[in-house]
Steps between C-alpha positions, in 0.01 A plus 500: 500500500473134602183314413343161585252321285312206655358225278309178542749241363232383247436855368836647375325754278325708768631596843269501800665816618787728438671683785737800489544600864774337709262448797243317282767288336650410839163404653395299197818305486507453885162331479661253259807443726747730319680782671525818288658817616690790369861537608705817513800446282850650560558617140339565166655298221395456144438158357805391301750661734850358529547224761763715681252781525234266638744354753611844620138619545337180625764242597518556879140607532378187312718267708359649824141485359539140396646405837211667679238333277670156512616485138832347395501533120403761250437504125508844342300592191664823368396557144421775257345479152840453333618200708628239258343205688170668593284239320679204653484652849134578458412147371679337795231619744177509291392155609348431837756395758538465874774485757535256790595781741371851567605773255441866442491734201641845555434759224795742499421697182309495177208255489413135445207266556487227758199267489402277787276194461335451839220248531237597233629852446785670307638828638694696245715774646662758288771592742707813520780653711470417869248207471585192700302169480588226745388155372464198725669179391316329221327810369435462119597797292634626166700811428489724188760758407310603189607509134687828557628451858574793732539319827728490806357221721657266751361144573612420851495140633522337833715219349714430202232277349397627158132538409363207300232508238162356570324296231209747486468710186291770675748779430453462123129577540551842667613832348867580484647832612413753233204303348 
């Protein structure tokens, strides 16, 4: 079950609210300018699946989905606990970053945590299969796969521009996935 915790950015130890229903998550994020919805996926794949298996199950569907949503690039996070580079991949996204163009996060299997820093609030979504978050250009966020990852997540982008780190250390003040 997906969940959303909402914090004041100055109070990382105690959330203002925790939501577990998709409708509540969607309305709370919509009020902050973020589109959240659940997408029906074409296949069930386990995190850590082979690339050929992923391409066969999602290749054409994901291309069509990206075209419809205006995305031209994808980065796939496909990890299980035994992935040899799990710590490096996790560390790469733990600092706050933003992207100059719109992006989206599509949770295809397993779970991960996407945190959004919007004005004076932090929205921490523990996303699961079927969750889609569409982020406007410039949205500040960080992404956590956890110490023992079990995630199949695609970051979709409206351009080939890579996210860049902000100089804000806010992500280090908030709980990591699994804390």
